[in-house]
One Martini backbone bead per residue (centre of mass of N, CA, C, O) as a GRO file, in nm:
protein
  465
    1MET     BB    1   0.051   0.065  -0.017
    2PRO     BB    2   0.287   0.284  -0.013
    3ARG     BB    3   0.349   0.315  -0.319
    4PRO     BB    4   0.115   0.499  -0.418
    5HIS     BB    5   0.198   0.732  -0.230
    6ILE     BB    6   0.474   0.788  -0.356
    7LEU     BB    7   0.374   0.835  -0.643
    8SER     BB    8   0.180   1.069  -0.576
    9ARG     BB    9   0.398   1.258  -0.466
   10LYS     BB   10   0.571   1.268  -0.719
   11SER     BB   11   0.346   1.374  -0.901
   12ALA     BB   12   0.292   1.634  -0.747
   13LEU     BB   13   0.578   1.752  -0.780
   14PHE     BB   14   0.585   1.746  -1.085
   15ALA     BB   15   0.339   1.931  -1.122
   16LEU     BB   16   0.449   2.171  -0.966
   17HIS     BB   17   0.703   2.224  -1.138
   18GLY     BB   18   0.556   2.248  -1.406
   19LEU     BB   19   0.370   2.482  -1.331
   20GLY     BB   20   0.586   2.681  -1.242
   21LEU     BB   21   0.737   2.698  -1.514
   22VAL     BB   22   0.499   2.791  -1.685
   23VAL     BB   23   0.444   3.053  -1.536
   24VAL     BB   24   0.722   3.182  -1.564
   25LEU     BB   25   0.749   3.168  -1.875
   26ALA     BB   26   0.489   3.323  -1.937
   27PHE     BB   27   0.565   3.577  -1.787
   28ILE     BB   28   0.823   3.642  -1.943
   29GLY     BB   29   0.692   3.653  -2.223
   30LEU     BB   30   0.478   3.880  -2.161
   31ARG     BB   31   0.658   4.099  -1.990
   32ILE     BB   32   0.919   4.094  -2.194
   33LEU     BB   33   0.929   3.968  -2.490
   34MET     BB   34   0.635   4.121  -2.570
   35ALA     BB   35   0.746   4.382  -2.469
   36PRO     BB   36   0.833   4.696  -2.480
   37LEU     BB   37   1.115   4.896  -2.504
   38THR     BB   38   1.220   5.168  -2.300
   39LEU     BB   39   1.286   5.493  -2.191
   40GLU     BB   40   1.459   5.656  -1.946
   41PRO     BB   41   1.634   5.908  -1.810
   42ASP     BB   42   1.886   5.691  -1.756
   43SER     BB   43   1.930   5.534  -2.034
   44GLY     BB   44   2.129   5.692  -2.215
   45ARG     BB   45   2.400   5.626  -2.066
   46TYR     BB   46   2.383   5.318  -2.103
   47VAL     BB   47   2.380   5.309  -2.407
   48ALA     BB   48   2.648   5.457  -2.451
   49MET     BB   49   2.829   5.265  -2.291
   50GLY     BB   50   2.764   5.007  -2.455
   51LEU     BB   51   2.846   5.109  -2.740
   52ASN     BB   52   3.138   5.190  -2.675
   53LEU     BB   53   3.219   4.901  -2.594
   54ALA     BB   54   3.134   4.750  -2.855
   55ASP     BB   55   3.283   4.945  -3.080
   56HIS     BB   56   3.556   5.062  -2.896
   57GLY     BB   57   3.641   4.935  -2.613
   58THR     BB   58   3.511   5.166  -2.417
   59LEU     BB   59   3.502   5.305  -2.098
   60THR     BB   60   3.242   5.555  -2.070
   61ASN     BB   61   3.059   5.884  -2.031
   62HIS     BB   62   3.036   5.936  -2.313
   63GLY     BB   63   2.915   5.984  -2.596
   64TYR     BB   64   2.789   5.844  -2.891
   65ARG     BB   65   3.010   5.767  -3.180
   66PRO     BB   66   3.065   5.570  -3.451
   67ASP     BB   67   3.338   5.751  -3.567
   68THR     BB   68   3.425   5.815  -3.246
   69PRO     BB   69   3.645   5.752  -3.019
   70PRO     BB   70   3.648   5.766  -2.693
   71PRO     BB   71   3.757   5.843  -2.403
   72PRO     BB   72   3.836   5.736  -2.118
   73ALA     BB   73   3.621   5.683  -1.825
   74LEU     BB   74   3.407   5.719  -1.598
   75ALA     BB   75   3.143   5.573  -1.469
   76GLU     BB   76   2.778   5.591  -1.473
   77GLY     BB   77   2.800   5.352  -1.281
   78GLY     BB   78   2.794   5.030  -1.366
   79PRO     BB   79   2.992   4.834  -1.582
   80LEU     BB   80   2.804   4.580  -1.633
   81THR     BB   81   2.591   4.729  -1.799
   82ALA     BB   82   2.773   4.777  -2.041
   83VAL     BB   83   2.827   4.478  -2.097
   84GLU     BB   84   2.535   4.396  -2.147
   85ILE     BB   85   2.477   4.587  -2.389
   86ALA     BB   86   2.716   4.497  -2.561
   87LEU     BB   87   2.628   4.202  -2.588
   88ALA     BB   88   2.358   4.255  -2.730
   89ALA     BB   89   2.487   4.404  -2.975
   90ARG     BB   90   2.680   4.167  -3.068
   91LEU     BB   91   2.453   3.933  -3.093
   92HIS     BB   92   2.243   4.168  -3.220
   93ALA     BB   93   2.212   4.377  -3.475
   94PRO     BB   94   1.928   4.513  -3.435
   95THR     BB   95   1.989   4.611  -3.152
   96ARG     BB   96   2.218   4.800  -3.226
   97GLN     BB   97   2.052   4.986  -3.416
   98THR     BB   98   1.847   5.077  -3.203
   99LEU     BB   99   2.051   5.197  -3.003
  100ILE     BB  100   2.162   5.408  -3.196
  101CYS     BB  101   1.897   5.557  -3.224
  102PHE     BB  102   1.868   5.630  -2.928
  103ALA     BB  103   2.138   5.791  -2.910
  104ALA     BB  104   2.047   6.006  -3.128
  105THR     BB  105   1.748   6.093  -3.009
  106GLY     BB  106   1.675   6.013  -2.684
  107TYR     BB  107   1.418   5.861  -2.804
  108PRO     BB  108   1.135   5.653  -2.882
  109GLY     BB  109   1.061   5.679  -3.185
  110THR     BB  110   0.962   5.594  -3.500
  111ALA     BB  111   1.276   5.531  -3.577
  112CYS     BB  112   1.282   5.323  -3.295
  113ASN     BB  113   1.124   5.023  -3.392
  114GLY     BB  114   1.308   4.805  -3.350
  115SER     BB  115   1.495   4.556  -3.237
  116LEU     BB  116   1.546   4.405  -2.880
  117ALA     BB  117   1.607   4.093  -2.841
  118GLY     BB  118   1.883   4.083  -2.703
  119LEU     BB  119   1.797   4.235  -2.440
  120LYS     BB  120   1.549   4.069  -2.368
  121GLY     BB  121   1.696   3.801  -2.328
  122LEU     BB  122   1.866   3.896  -2.089
  123TYR     BB  123   1.632   3.981  -1.904
  124ALA     BB  124   1.502   3.703  -1.889
  125LEU     BB  125   1.746   3.556  -1.769
  126GLU     BB  126   1.773   3.735  -1.512
  127LEU     BB  127   1.498   3.667  -1.391
  128ALA     BB  128   1.545   3.361  -1.376
  129VAL     BB  129   1.785   3.376  -1.183
  130PHE     BB  130   1.638   3.513  -0.950
  131LEU     BB  131   1.415   3.294  -0.909
  132PHE     BB  132   1.605   3.059  -0.854
  133ALA     BB  133   1.745   3.186  -0.612
  134LEU     BB  134   1.489   3.218  -0.445
  135TYR     BB  135   1.417   2.922  -0.422
  136ARG     BB  136   1.681   2.853  -0.263
  137ILE     BB  137   1.646   3.052  -0.030
  138VAL     BB  138   1.389   2.934   0.090
  139GLN     BB  139   1.518   2.657   0.159
  140LEU     BB  140   1.726   2.783   0.363
  141VAL     BB  141   1.503   2.901   0.559
  142VAL     BB  142   1.241   2.673   0.561
  143GLY     BB  143   1.322   2.448   0.374
  144ALA     BB  144   1.255   2.150   0.178
  145ASP     BB  145   0.987   2.322   0.033
  146PRO     BB  146   0.836   2.355  -0.268
  147TRP     BB  147   0.574   2.502  -0.200
  148ARG     BB  148   0.699   2.752  -0.062
  149ALA     BB  149   0.890   2.829  -0.288
  150TRP     BB  150   0.673   2.884  -0.506
  151LEU     BB  151   0.516   3.093  -0.348
  152ALA     BB  152   0.749   3.298  -0.342
  153VAL     BB  153   0.776   3.332  -0.646
  154PHE     BB  154   0.486   3.434  -0.689
  155ALA     BB  155   0.510   3.672  -0.496
  156ALA     BB  156   0.732   3.816  -0.660
  157LEU     BB  157   0.561   3.844  -0.925
  158ALA     BB  158   0.349   4.037  -0.777
  159CYS     BB  159   0.587   4.228  -0.795
  160LYS     BB  160   0.648   4.483  -1.008
  161GLU     BB  161   0.959   4.532  -0.945
  162ALA     BB  162   1.061   4.248  -1.064
  163TRP     BB  163   0.973   4.336  -1.393
  164GLN     BB  164   0.933   4.637  -1.502
  165TYR     BB  165   1.248   4.701  -1.569
  166SER     BB  166   1.248   4.499  -1.824
  167ARG     BB  167   1.098   4.754  -1.998
  168HIS     BB  168   1.376   4.892  -1.952
  169ILE     BB  169   1.679   5.077  -1.976
  170LEU     BB  170   1.840   4.929  -1.706
  171THR     BB  171   1.997   4.793  -1.413
  172GLU     BB  172   1.788   4.599  -1.264
  173PRO     BB  173   1.799   4.319  -1.398
  174LEU     BB  174   2.098   4.263  -1.326
  175PHE     BB  175   2.074   4.319  -1.026
  176LEU     BB  176   1.879   4.091  -0.955
  177ALA     BB  177   2.065   3.860  -1.032
  178MET     BB  178   2.305   3.936  -0.843
  179LEU     BB  179   2.143   3.945  -0.584
  180GLY     BB  180   2.048   3.651  -0.580
  181LEU     BB  181   2.337   3.528  -0.579
  182PHE     BB  182   2.433   3.661  -0.322
  183LEU     BB  183   2.214   3.564  -0.118
  184TRP     BB  184   2.259   3.266  -0.169
  185SER     BB  185   2.565   3.257  -0.096
  186TRP     BB  186   2.538   3.382   0.185
  187LEU     BB  187   2.355   3.160   0.312
  188SER     BB  188   2.532   2.918   0.237
  189ALA     BB  189   2.774   3.001   0.416
  190TRP     BB  190   2.606   2.969   0.688
  191CYS     BB  191   2.560   2.660   0.672
  192ARG     BB  192   2.901   2.641   0.618
  193PRO     BB  193   3.137   2.823   0.779
  194GLN     BB  194   3.403   2.640   0.732
  195ARG     BB  195   3.375   2.710   0.431
  196ILE     BB  196   3.564   2.904   0.230
  197ALA     BB  197   3.418   2.890  -0.045
  198GLY     BB  198   3.156   3.030   0.045
  199TRP     BB  199   3.289   3.313   0.108
  200LEU     BB  200   3.412   3.359  -0.166
  201LEU     BB  201   3.144   3.363  -0.324
  202ALA     BB  202   3.003   3.589  -0.167
  203GLY     BB  203   3.215   3.810  -0.221
  204LEU     BB  204   3.201   3.799  -0.530
  205MET     BB  205   2.897   3.865  -0.559
  206LEU     BB  206   2.915   4.142  -0.426
  207GLY     BB  207   3.119   4.261  -0.623
  208LEU     BB  208   2.931   4.230  -0.874
  209THR     BB  209   2.704   4.406  -0.761
  210VAL     BB  210   2.877   4.666  -0.752
  211MET     BB  211   2.915   4.662  -1.073
  212VAL     BB  212   2.610   4.770  -1.084
  213LYS     BB  213   2.597   4.894  -0.772
  214PRO     BB  214   2.805   5.107  -0.611
  215SER     BB  215   2.648   5.148  -0.335
  216TRP     BB  216   2.721   4.844  -0.235
  217MET     BB  217   2.997   4.900  -0.104
  218ALA     BB  218   2.877   4.957   0.189
  219LEU     BB  219   2.819   4.643   0.258
  220ALA     BB  220   3.090   4.515   0.329
  221PRO     BB  221   3.130   4.608   0.629
  222ILE     BB  222   2.853   4.503   0.719
  223ALA     BB  223   2.906   4.204   0.660
  224LEU     BB  224   3.138   4.177   0.865
  225VAL     BB  225   2.965   4.243   1.110
  226LEU     BB  226   2.767   4.008   1.075
  227ILE     BB  227   2.975   3.787   1.104
  228ALA     BB  228   3.061   3.859   1.392
  229VAL     BB  229   2.783   3.857   1.537
  230PHE     BB  230   2.665   3.568   1.435
  231ALA     BB  231   2.956   3.400   1.500
  232TRP     BB  232   3.080   3.447   1.784
  233GLN     BB  233   2.916   3.206   1.953
  234ARG     BB  234   2.961   2.960   1.719
  235GLN     BB  235   3.262   3.025   1.652
  236THR     BB  236   3.571   3.034   1.598
  237ARG     BB  237   3.814   3.258   1.557
  238ARG     BB  238   3.931   3.126   1.304
  239THR     BB  239   3.671   3.107   1.137
  240LEU     BB  240   3.605   3.407   1.147
  241LEU     BB  241   3.866   3.511   1.013
  242LEU     BB  242   3.852   3.344   0.749
  243ALA     BB  243   3.580   3.449   0.653
  244GLY     BB  244   3.658   3.750   0.633
  245ILE     BB  245   3.896   3.717   0.439
  246ALA     BB  246   3.757   3.569   0.207
  247PHE     BB  247   3.541   3.781   0.152
  248THR     BB  248   3.732   4.022   0.096
  249VAL     BB  249   3.905   3.907  -0.131
  250ALA     BB  250   3.671   3.844  -0.329
  251PHE     BB  251   3.556   4.131  -0.337
  252ALA     BB  252   3.833   4.261  -0.454
  253VAL     BB  253   3.855   4.152  -0.737
  254PRO     BB  254   3.651   4.337  -0.896
  255THR     BB  255   3.679   4.610  -0.746
  256GLY     BB  256   3.991   4.636  -0.745
  257GLY     BB  257   4.028   4.614  -1.051
  258PHE     BB  258   3.863   4.870  -1.119
  259LEU     BB  259   4.020   5.070  -0.946
  260LEU     BB  260   4.289   5.021  -1.091
  261ARG     BB  261   4.201   5.116  -1.364
  262ASN     BB  262   4.132   5.408  -1.275
  263ALA     BB  263   4.414   5.478  -1.163
  264ILE     BB  264   4.588   5.422  -1.418
  265GLN     BB  265   4.405   5.561  -1.650
  266LEU     BB  266   4.280   5.825  -1.456
  267GLY     BB  267   4.378   5.888  -1.147
  268GLN     BB  268   4.127   5.732  -0.987
  269TRP     BB  269   3.984   5.629  -0.666
  270THR     BB  270   3.700   5.510  -0.818
  271MET     BB  271   3.396   5.379  -0.937
  272SER     BB  272   3.272   5.667  -1.013
  273ASP     BB  273   3.145   5.946  -1.090
  274SER     BB  274   3.128   6.210  -0.876
  275HIS     BB  275   2.875   6.355  -1.009
  276TYR     BB  276   2.679   6.129  -0.947
  277LEU     BB  277   2.676   6.180  -0.638
  278ILE     BB  278   2.605   6.480  -0.644
  279GLY     BB  279   2.328   6.446  -0.767
  280SER     BB  280   2.210   6.265  -0.546
  281LEU     BB  281   2.263   6.464  -0.309
  282SER     BB  282   2.102   6.702  -0.415
  283HIS     BB  283   1.827   6.562  -0.414
  284ARG     BB  284   1.831   6.472  -0.111
  285LEU     BB  285   1.917   6.738   0.062
  286ALA     BB  286   1.666   6.907  -0.008
  287PHE     BB  287   1.481   6.759   0.211
  288ASN     BB  288   1.611   6.912   0.464
  289MET     BB  289   1.412   7.173   0.414
  290MET     BB  290   1.201   7.068   0.566
  291THR     BB  291   0.967   7.079   0.785
  292TRP     BB  292   0.846   6.944   1.070
  293ARG     BB  293   0.556   6.925   0.968
  294GLU     BB  294   0.623   6.780   0.703
  295TRP     BB  295   0.753   6.537   0.838
  296LEU     BB  296   0.498   6.433   0.977
  297ILE     BB  297   0.325   6.411   0.719
  298GLY     BB  298   0.512   6.207   0.565
  299TRP     BB  299   0.410   5.942   0.718
  300ILE     BB  300   0.154   5.957   0.534
  301TYR     BB  301   0.226   6.040   0.240
  302TYR     BB  302   0.431   5.770   0.196
  303LEU     BB  303   0.212   5.593   0.167
  304PRO     BB  304   0.104   5.351  -0.040
  305GLY     BB  305  -0.151   5.478  -0.272
  306PHE     BB  306  -0.289   5.682  -0.014
  307GLY     BB  307  -0.127   5.899   0.150
  308ASP     BB  308  -0.156   6.156  -0.027
  309ASP     BB  309  -0.465   6.179  -0.007
  310ILE     BB  310  -0.491   6.195   0.299
  311ALA     BB  311  -0.301   6.437   0.345
  312GLY     BB  312  -0.457   6.636   0.163
  313LYS     BB  313  -0.726   6.623   0.327
  314LEU     BB  314  -0.607   6.699   0.612
  315PHE     BB  315  -0.385   6.954   0.512
  316GLY     BB  316  -0.362   7.002   0.220
  317VAL     BB  317  -0.225   7.031  -0.087
  318GLU     BB  318  -0.023   7.268  -0.038
  319THR     BB  319   0.122   7.143   0.214
  320VAL     BB  320   0.224   6.865   0.043
  321ALA     BB  321   0.363   6.942  -0.233
  322ARG     BB  322   0.683   6.930  -0.154
  323LEU     BB  323   0.692   6.601  -0.120
  324GLY     BB  324   0.696   6.565  -0.414
  325TRP     BB  325   0.745   6.578  -0.788
  326ASP     BB  326   0.656   6.850  -0.834
  327PRO     BB  327   0.659   7.158  -0.885
  328GLY     BB  328   0.820   7.292  -0.586
  329GLY     BB  329   0.966   7.066  -0.487
  330TYR     BB  330   1.240   6.922  -0.345
  331TYR     BB  331   1.334   6.761  -0.587
  332VAL     BB  332   1.332   6.990  -0.796
  333GLN     BB  333   1.523   7.170  -0.637
  334GLY     BB  334   1.763   6.973  -0.650
  335ARG     BB  335   1.767   6.932  -0.966
  336ASP     BB  336   1.728   7.254  -1.079
  337ILE     BB  337   1.922   7.409  -0.858
  338LEU     BB  338   2.141   7.262  -0.689
  339HIS     BB  339   2.287   7.090  -0.904
  340PRO     BB  340   2.378   7.316  -1.103
  341GLN     BB  341   2.554   7.455  -0.890
  342MET     BB  342   2.749   7.208  -0.838
  343LYS     BB  343   2.864   7.187  -1.133
  344LEU     BB  344   3.048   7.456  -1.097
  345LEU     BB  345   3.208   7.273  -0.912
  346PRO     BB  346   3.420   7.096  -0.779
  347ALA     BB  347   3.370   6.794  -0.654
  348ALA     BB  348   3.489   6.829  -0.366
  349GLU     BB  349   3.349   7.103  -0.307
  350ALA     BB  350   3.058   7.007  -0.345
  351GLN     BB  351   3.055   6.799  -0.120
  352ARG     BB  352   3.125   6.990   0.112
  353HIS     BB  353   2.887   7.179   0.080
  354LEU     BB  354   2.658   6.977   0.119
  355LEU     BB  355   2.742   6.863   0.398
  356HIS     BB  356   2.764   7.134   0.560
  357THR     BB  357   2.485   7.271   0.484
  358TYR     BB  358   2.271   6.998   0.501
  359LEU     BB  359   2.403   6.821   0.750
  360LEU     BB  360   2.606   6.941   0.976
  361ASN     BB  361   2.416   7.184   1.060
  362ASP     BB  362   2.168   6.939   1.083
  363PRO     BB  363   2.171   6.624   1.191
  364LEU     BB  364   1.886   6.573   1.299
  365LYS     BB  365   1.736   6.627   1.036
  366ASP     BB  366   1.882   6.416   0.868
  367ILE     BB  367   1.793   6.169   1.031
  368ALA     BB  368   1.490   6.213   1.004
  369VAL     BB  369   1.475   6.213   0.692
  370THR     BB  370   1.601   5.937   0.651
  371ALA     BB  371   1.378   5.780   0.796
  372LEU     BB  372   1.148   5.869   0.610
  373LEU     BB  373   1.276   5.766   0.339
  374ALA     BB  374   1.302   5.476   0.430
  375MET     BB  375   1.003   5.423   0.452
  376ARG     BB  376   0.944   5.473   0.153
  377GLY     BB  377   1.151   5.243   0.050
  378LEU     BB  378   0.996   4.981   0.161
  379PHE     BB  379   0.758   4.992  -0.076
  380VAL     BB  380   0.791   4.757  -0.260
  381GLY     BB  381   0.529   4.749  -0.485
  382GLY     BB  382   0.381   4.912  -0.282
  383LYS     BB  383   0.137   4.744  -0.136
  384TRP     BB  384   0.306   4.491  -0.132
  385GLY     BB  385   0.510   4.602   0.079
  386LEU     BB  386   0.305   4.646   0.301
  387PHE     BB  387   0.218   4.349   0.326
  388GLY     BB  388   0.503   4.240   0.375
  389LEU     BB  389   0.553   4.395   0.637
  390LEU     BB  390   0.307   4.278   0.791
  391ALA     BB  391   0.396   3.969   0.753
  392VAL     BB  392   0.637   3.971   0.954
  393VAL     BB  393   0.489   3.934   1.219
  394PRO     BB  394   0.374   3.640   1.190
  395LEU     BB  395   0.637   3.513   1.107
  396LEU     BB  396   0.794   3.568   1.387
  397LEU     BB  397   0.567   3.471   1.595
  398TRP     BB  398   0.451   3.181   1.429
  399LEU     BB  399   0.575   3.069   1.131
  400LEU     BB  400   0.879   3.091   1.241
  401PRO     BB  401   1.102   2.925   1.381
  402ARG     BB  402   1.300   2.936   1.625
  403GLY     BB  403   1.633   3.003   1.536
  404GLU     BB  404   1.765   2.917   1.242
  405GLN     BB  405   1.540   3.040   1.063
  406GLN     BB  406   1.545   3.328   1.178
  407ARG     BB  407   1.842   3.377   1.131
  408MET     BB  408   1.829   3.353   0.820
  409TRP     BB  409   1.624   3.579   0.775
  410TRP     BB  410   1.798   3.807   0.893
  411LEU     BB  411   2.035   3.760   0.688
  412LEU     BB  412   1.848   3.852   0.453
  413LEU     BB  413   1.739   4.138   0.559
  414LEU     BB  414   1.977   4.321   0.666
  415PRO     BB  415   2.113   4.406   0.400
  416ALA     BB  416   1.859   4.549   0.293
  417LEU     BB  417   1.823   4.752   0.528
  418ALA     BB  418   2.095   4.888   0.502
  419MET     BB  419   2.033   4.997   0.210
  420VAL     BB  420   1.795   5.168   0.285
  421GLY     BB  421   1.958   5.369   0.460
  422ILE     BB  422   2.168   5.451   0.248
  423ASN     BB  423   1.969   5.550   0.030
  424ALA     BB  424   1.837   5.769   0.220
  425GLN     BB  425   2.111   5.936   0.240
  426LEU     BB  426   2.203   5.941  -0.089
  427SER     BB  427   1.891   5.953  -0.170
  428VAL     BB  428   1.541   5.953  -0.253
  429SER     BB  429   1.427   5.663  -0.204
  430ILE     BB  430   1.336   5.472  -0.412
  431VAL     BB  431   1.224   5.152  -0.470
  432ARG     BB  432   1.433   5.078  -0.695
  433TYR     BB  433   1.674   5.060  -0.469
  434ASN     BB  434   1.499   4.808  -0.292
  435LEU     BB  435   1.496   4.502  -0.415
  436ALA     BB  436   1.619   4.336  -0.167
  437LEU     BB  437   1.328   4.293  -0.025
  438ILE     BB  438   1.177   4.075  -0.184
  439PRO     BB  439   1.258   3.801  -0.054
  440ALA     BB  440   1.157   3.857   0.237
  441PHE     BB  441   0.863   3.932   0.162
  442ALA     BB  442   0.793   3.673   0.007
  443ILE     BB  443   0.823   3.486   0.249
  444ALA     BB  444   0.608   3.618   0.427
  445LEU     BB  445   0.366   3.593   0.233
  446SER     BB  446   0.385   3.283   0.185
  447ALA     BB  447   0.344   3.202   0.481
  448VAL     BB  448   0.058   3.314   0.509
  449VAL     BB  449  -0.073   3.158   0.276
  450TYR     BB  450   0.001   2.876   0.378
  451ALA     BB  451  -0.147   2.895   0.652
  452LEU     BB  452  -0.427   2.948   0.532
  453GLY     BB  453  -0.440   2.686   0.367
  454VAL     BB  454  -0.418   2.489   0.606
  455PHE     BB  455  -0.663   2.595   0.759
  456ALA     BB  456  -0.873   2.542   0.533
  457ALA     BB  457  -0.823   2.237   0.504
  458LYS     BB  458  -0.904   2.164   0.794
  459ALA     BB  459  -1.191   2.280   0.783
  460ILE     BB  460  -1.294   2.097   0.555
  461ARG     BB  461  -1.248   1.827   0.702
  462ARG     BB  462  -1.437   1.884   0.940
  463ASP     BB  463  -1.697   1.917   0.765
  464ARG     BB  464  -1.685   1.614   0.647
  465ILE     BB  465  -1.707   1.454   0.930
   0.00000   0.00000   0.00000
């Protein structure tokens, strides 16, 4: 009698994996391969970087000209994005022609309606890599349960931030793939902390993630702190030291190599163009000019999907207007007034002016505004992020056993939370910068759905008895 049970369980798992793959592939086909690719305000520089690398073999932030090789320069953002776009252009000639049209016109007009299948294919592959990594991450956190793992994958697909940037020429698709690989290798290293190879892989993956999003450089020292804090009582000092050294050395391979390139070729020890950071700081520090009343209102205004309407009705539309993106707001003031002023100064002087005038003169206000913008950045996927954040409460109180599983979940969440704080200090903290929250929130949401499903199944059985 047990044999039919085993066969039925195997059949159920086979059907589950088959259904999951069909859903994922259909989703990728509909949302990425069949959807048009468009430009965002940041897309132009990525297109130019990729084409310059593909046609001239030069990494630069200069504009693209097919007949004129540009001089090498610092990248505006991560260099791996240039490699990605260059690869798409080299693999698929129509993609290259369409990207050249984009670089010439600056926007996708009627003359730029050619094929971008090369780039779409890479974006589809990158989303698949992220989802596969998420599947394995869930198994590391909650155990080898394919049902919960697939639920988390579906929960991630329900978050629009997981796929909508694959319909624009941006860094996010590649970042999601590298993020998934980093978090997977990071948690895997914690499963067997004595294995140096695990820490080497985790450090390498974080280094490659930095090559997509240079702001993630700040996570390296935080990761070392997490290694010390979480392993201090569990591992020997030798294991702890070797883990930190292996992680650091592997992290330095891609990042150190790129820094060395910039130092030798350009004479600058930096990951990207300093004016890129100045622009981000100009946009962000303008928010420090908000009043304390606006700061209090902001905790309502920045709630996803409905906060701005509620705040407008409670306090008046004119009162909350400067908290948004419209003309007259702090973001526009930073973008159109403060940033052009900073462009007139040398990079080092501009940074000093911004930090002394808008941060060090009132550090309490800066901390308070950073906390407010961090709250805004939590809601990745809009209301999806709000539900994910609320689902964390039952996850930690009832649904995730205390001990190793909760420890692994915190090791998944804390790097993402650290970057939420860093992004809130260095940028305007839009949710696009905080995609690292998706895995932790997906696990929380899937745990709640799974628990409700088990409860409903038990209730149905009781009614039938």
